C-alpha positions, 0 to 999 in steps of 0.5 A, spaced: 402 148 738 397 151 734 399 159 735 403 161 733 410 163 736 416 165 733 422 164 739 429 169 737 435 168 742 442 170 742 447 174 747 446 181 748 447 186 742 445 182 738 439 185 735 433 180 738 429 186 741 429 191 734 428 184 729 422 181 735 419 188 735 419 188 726 416 181 726 411 183 732 409 189 728 409 185 720 405 179 724 401 184 728 403 179 734 406 181 742 412 181 743 416 179 750 422 181 751 424 173 757 430 178 758 427 183 762 423 179 767 430 176 769 433 183 770 426 185 773 427 178 779 433 181 779 431 188 781 425 185 785 431 182 789 436 187 791 430 191 793 430 186 798 437 186 801 438 179 798 444 178 795 443 175 789 449 169 790 445 166 795 441 161 791 437 158 796 435 165 798 433 167 791 430 162 789 424 162 797 423 169 794 421 167 787 417 162 788 413 166 793 413 172 788 406 175 785 408 177 777 402 181 773 399 174 769 400 180 762 407 184 764 412 181 768 416 187 771 410 188 776 413 183 781 409 183 789 404 190 785 411 193 784 414 196 778 421 196 777 421 197 769 425 203 770 430 200 773 431 193 768 438 197 766 441 200 772 449 198 774 446 193 780 442 190 776 446 189 771 452 185 775 445 181 778 442 179 773 445 173 771 446 170 778 439 171 778 438 168 771 443 161 773 438 160 779 434 154 776 427 154 781 427 162 778 427 160 771 422 154 773 418 160 775 419 164 769 419 160 764 411 158 766 409 165 767 413 167 760 409 161 758 404 162 760 404 169 757 404 166 751 397 163 752 394 170 754 396 173 747 394 166 743 401 166 740 407 171 740 414 174 738 418 171 745 427 173 745 431 170 751 436 166 751 433 159 752 426 161 748 427 155 742 430 150 747 426 150 753 420 155 753 418 152 747 422 149 744 416 147 739 415 155 737 413 155 729 421 157 728 426 159 732 432 164 730 439 164 734 442 172 732 449 173 732 453 179 730 461 182 731 462 183 738 464 190 736 457 192 733 454 188 740 458 193 743 456 198 739 448 197 740 450 196 748 455 203 748 451 204 755 453 196 759 460 196 756 463 191 753 466 187 759 460 187 762 457 184 756 461 180 755 462 178 763 454 176 762 456 172 756 460 167 758 455 165 765 450 165 761 453 160 756 456 156 762 451 155 766 448 149 769 441 151 768 439 153 761 444 156 758 445 159 752 445 155 745 442 155 738 437 150 739 438 144 733 433 147 728 434 154 729 436 159 724 442 163 725 443 169 723 449 175 724 446 181 724 453 185 724 450 187 716 444 185 715 437 191 714 432 188 719 427 189 714 431 183 709 431 178 716 423 179 717 422 178 708 426 171 710 421 170 716 415 171 712 418 168 705 419 162 710 412 162 715 408 162 707 412 156 705 410 153 710 403 155 710 403 152 703 406 146 705 
């Protein structure tokens, strides 16, 4: 892989978006929150009155949907960005994301997005294992449950734990670190320190 791709995986509240934004600025790369693309798909499914647990109906909808090539929140010309964090989407997203045919559609879109951007900082739950297994650097972020709950106070710990359980045990691309991922506990580690570590590793790789 010639393009620079930083893959960031981890559960909700582990600091993926914060670290991704900091690395994006430091490396002058675009960021992609793949979880948001699944949330947008879940919102689209709900908007069409489809039961998120109806595997076949959800898959057919995803396979027919038109996704903006540079914005995964716009599906069939409708912008779902304002609905990504609703309670309804919080409850539906793990069911939609567990659908293998939905994942096939969105993984193809995520790879296309990165190719169009010439690289990127890509965050999610299967980036290093499935979407970009040959990423330049793979991070797997974790944090203490209490800290994760504090960071996602608007969602609540019960919802976070429910989604973690579904995502870690699903058959389709379960949440887990890639064998060669760099696991980092962000509970008490400043974002700037994480960025410095990544930049040093990139620099060492370039010199090597």
